[in-house]
C-alpha distance (Angstrom), angle and dihedral (degrees) to the residues before:
residue distance angle dihedral
M1 . . .
Q2 3.78 . .
Y3 3.79 124.9 .
D4 3.79 130.4 171.2
I5 3.79 104.5 -160.9
I6 3.78 132.4 33.2
L7 3.82 124.2 -150.5
L8 3.79 112.3 -157.8
D9 3.75 128.3 -161.6
A10 3.78 113.1 -137.0
D11 3.82 114.2 -148.1
M12 3.80 117.0 63.9
T13 3.82 89.3 -3.9
I14 3.86 100.4 70.1
W15 3.87 101.8 -12.0
D16 3.71 124.6 58.5
F17 3.75 96.3 -128.4
D18 3.82 94.4 174.9
A19 3.84 90.7 58.7
S20 3.84 93.1 43.6
E21 3.87 90.9 46.0
R22 3.73 90.7 52.6
C23 3.86 92.9 54.0
A24 3.83 92.4 45.6
L25 3.82 92.6 46.8
R26 3.80 90.1 48.6
D27 3.89 89.7 53.4
V28 3.81 94.0 46.1
T29 3.83 93.2 46.5
A30 3.79 89.0 49.4
S31 3.77 88.6 53.2
L32 3.81 87.9 57.3
G33 3.85 89.1 55.2
L34 3.78 96.2 -104.0
T35 3.78 136.2 108.7
L36 3.86 114.9 -123.8
T37 3.83 112.3 -112.6
P38 3.82 129.1 -170.8
D39 3.85 90.9 -105.0
M40 3.83 91.9 51.7
E41 3.79 91.1 49.5
A42 3.83 93.1 46.9
Y43 3.81 90.7 51.1
Y44 3.73 94.0 49.3
H45 3.70 92.9 44.9
K46 3.86 91.3 52.3
V47 3.80 92.7 47.7
N48 3.87 92.7 44.7
A49 3.74 95.0 48.1
D50 3.84 91.5 49.4
Y51 3.79 91.1 51.7
W52 3.85 93.7 47.9
H53 3.84 89.8 48.0
R54 3.78 90.5 52.7
F55 3.75 90.2 44.8
D56 3.79 91.3 54.5
L57 3.80 87.8 50.8
K58 3.87 89.1 48.8
E59 3.84 90.6 -119.4
V60 3.87 91.8 126.8
T61 3.76 133.0 27.6
R62 3.80 122.5 -119.1
E63 3.86 88.0 -106.2
Q64 3.84 91.2 53.9
L65 3.83 88.5 47.8
T66 3.79 98.0 52.6
A67 3.81 96.4 39.0
G68 3.79 95.2 40.4
R69 3.74 100.7 50.8
F70 3.81 92.5 53.6
A71 3.79 94.4 40.9
D72 3.78 87.3 56.9
Y73 3.77 92.7 44.9
I74 3.77 94.3 47.5
S75 3.81 89.4 49.6
Y76 3.85 90.0 50.0
L77 3.81 89.2 51.4
G78 3.77 92.7 50.2
V79 3.80 93.1 -130.8
T80 3.78 132.8 126.4
A81 3.77 117.0 -120.4
D82 3.83 139.4 127.3
A83 3.80 109.0 -94.5
G84 3.77 93.2 -147.4
E85 3.78 93.1 54.0
V86 3.82 91.8 46.6
N87 3.77 90.5 51.4
A88 3.78 91.0 52.1
R89 3.74 89.9 51.3
Y90 3.80 89.2 49.6
E91 3.82 94.8 49.5
H92 3.81 90.3 49.9
A93 3.79 91.8 48.6
L94 3.75 93.0 47.4
G95 3.85 90.7 52.5
N96 3.87 85.3 61.2
Y97 3.80 93.1 64.7
S98 3.77 121.7 69.0
I99 3.83 101.3 169.1
M100 3.81 114.3 171.5
L101 3.84 126.4 -141.8
P102 3.83 108.7 -114.2
G103 3.84 108.1 -87.6
A104 3.87 94.1 11.4
L105 3.76 96.0 110.0
D106 3.76 92.4 50.1
M107 3.72 90.5 48.3
V108 3.75 95.2 51.2
R109 3.83 92.2 47.4
K110 3.80 91.5 52.9
L111 3.85 94.3 45.5
A112 3.80 90.1 46.9
E113 3.91 89.6 61.8
R114 3.80 87.4 66.2
Y115 3.80 110.0 23.0
P116 3.83 139.8 33.5
L117 3.82 105.7 -113.1
Y118 3.79 128.0 -147.5
I119 3.74 129.2 -172.8
V120 3.86 114.2 -137.1
T121 3.71 114.6 -174.2
N122 3.83 143.6 166.8
G123 3.80 89.0 -150.5
L124 3.78 125.7 119.2
H125 3.75 120.5 -84.2
T126 3.87 100.0 -124.4
A127 3.81 93.0 47.1
Q128 3.80 98.6 41.6
T129 3.82 96.9 45.2
G130 3.82 90.8 44.6
R131 3.73 91.2 51.6
F132 3.80 94.6 42.4
E133 3.87 91.9 53.4
K134 3.70 90.5 53.0
S135 3.86 97.9 42.0
P136 3.75 125.2 103.3
V137 3.83 88.1 -136.7
K138 3.76 92.8 68.7
P139 3.84 97.0 92.5
Y140 3.83 89.8 55.5
I141 3.87 96.5 48.1
S142 3.86 117.4 90.1
G143 3.75 93.3 -165.7
L144 3.85 147.0 -7.0
F145 3.84 120.4 -137.6
I146 3.88 115.7 -168.1
S147 3.75 119.0 -170.6
Q148 3.86 91.6 -143.3
D149 3.81 87.3 62.9
M150 3.80 95.2 46.3
D151 3.89 103.9 49.7
C152 3.78 90.4 -124.7
Q153 3.76 135.7 66.2
K154 3.83 145.1 -151.5
P155 3.03 125.6 -55.7
E156 3.90 91.4 35.5
K157 3.75 116.2 103.1
A158 3.73 89.5 -136.0
F159 3.81 89.6 65.0
Y160 3.80 91.0 57.5
D161 3.83 92.8 41.5
K162 3.88 87.2 58.1
V163 3.79 91.0 47.5
F164 3.86 91.0 50.2
S165 3.80 90.5 48.7
A166 3.87 93.8 50.1
I167 3.82 92.3 48.0
G168 3.79 91.9 44.1
V169 3.78 97.3 -128.9
H170 3.84 116.0 108.6
D171 3.75 101.5 173.4
P172 3.89 106.5 104.7
K173 3.78 93.4 -158.9
R174 3.86 88.3 68.6
Y175 3.86 92.2 62.0
V176 3.80 136.4 70.8
M177 3.78 123.8 -168.8
V178 3.84 117.1 -143.5
G179 3.74 118.3 -168.3
D180 3.90 146.4 125.7
S181 3.74 99.6 -123.0
L182 3.71 123.2 88.3
T183 3.78 95.4 -167.9
S184 3.90 97.8 49.5
D185 3.85 108.5 18.0
I186 3.75 104.5 32.5
Q187 3.83 96.2 33.1
G188 3.80 88.1 43.0
G189 3.83 89.5 55.3
I190 3.74 92.9 47.1
N191 3.83 89.8 49.5
A192 3.79 90.8 51.2
G193 3.81 93.7 46.0
I194 3.80 94.1 -117.4
D195 3.81 130.5 129.6
T196 3.77 117.7 -102.4
V197 3.84 140.3 -152.6
W198 3.79 112.9 -155.4
Y199 3.73 109.8 -150.1
N200 3.81 102.5 -147.9
P201 3.82 111.2 166.9
D202 3.83 92.3 161.3
C203 3.78 93.3 54.2
K204 3.74 93.4 -124.1
P205 3.81 115.2 -174.8
R206 3.84 118.5 -92.3
N207 3.71 121.2 -108.4
P208 3.91 108.7 -132.8
D209 3.85 88.0 -150.8
C210 3.83 93.1 58.3
L211 3.79 112.4 33.5
P212 3.74 120.3 175.8
T213 3.77 123.0 -138.7
H214 3.80 91.3 -125.2
E215 3.79 134.4 9.8
A216 3.79 125.5 -148.4
H217 3.80 128.0 -174.0
S218 3.74 97.4 -172.1
M219 3.76 141.7 25.7
D220 3.73 88.5 -106.6
E221 3.72 91.0 55.8
I222 3.86 91.6 52.9
L223 3.83 87.2 53.2
A224 3.77 90.7 49.1
I225 3.78 90.9 53.5
L226 3.84 97.7 45.7
L227 3.82 102.7 33.6
C-alpha cells in the first residue's frame, strides 16, 4: 500500500512515557518531602491511567484529569498541597525527560527518508513541547500537533480534520496513523477515515469493534509495513 504522510503517536509509540513518568513522579514526590516507593508509583500509575482512559472517552475534561489525578495522589500520600500546583510541577518535570523507546529513533530516521512525519498527541502542551525540543527525533519531524492546543482530541474526527487542514492535504487515503492506543490512535484513524498501524509490542488481544488496518509487534514490523 502507498501512503504519503505518516501521523505518529508520541507516548509509548516513540517516547518511553513510563520511564519519563517515573522520573517526573520521583521529582514531584521529592518536592513534597517524600521518597517515591513502588507502592506510590503503582498507585499514581493506576489513577493516572484511569483518568486518561476516561479523558479519551470524553467522560472527564482535561482540567478534571490534571487536577483529579494529583488530588487523589496527594490524598493517598497523606500530605497537604495544592493539586494544581503539583500538577504544574509534574508537567514541567515531565518536559525535562525525553526518553526514547528502543529502536524508535532508528525507525523514525528510516521513515523520514520516505515520508513527512507528524506527531499527533493527546499529551499536555508543557510536557510534550519540552520533550520534543530535547528529543533526537526533532530534526525528522515536520510538525507537532497537541490536543491541548487544538480544543479537541484523538479520537475525535475534528482533531484529524484540523491536522489535515494545517498540513494542507485533505485526502484521508494519503495518510496512515501509527500508534499504540486502540481507543485514541486506532479509533481516531477509523473516525478520520485513514488507515492505521497498531503498535502492539505486548501482543494484547484485538478488539473486534476497533480493528486496525495493520498490526505490528516491533519497530522492525512497522518499518516492514510502511517501507
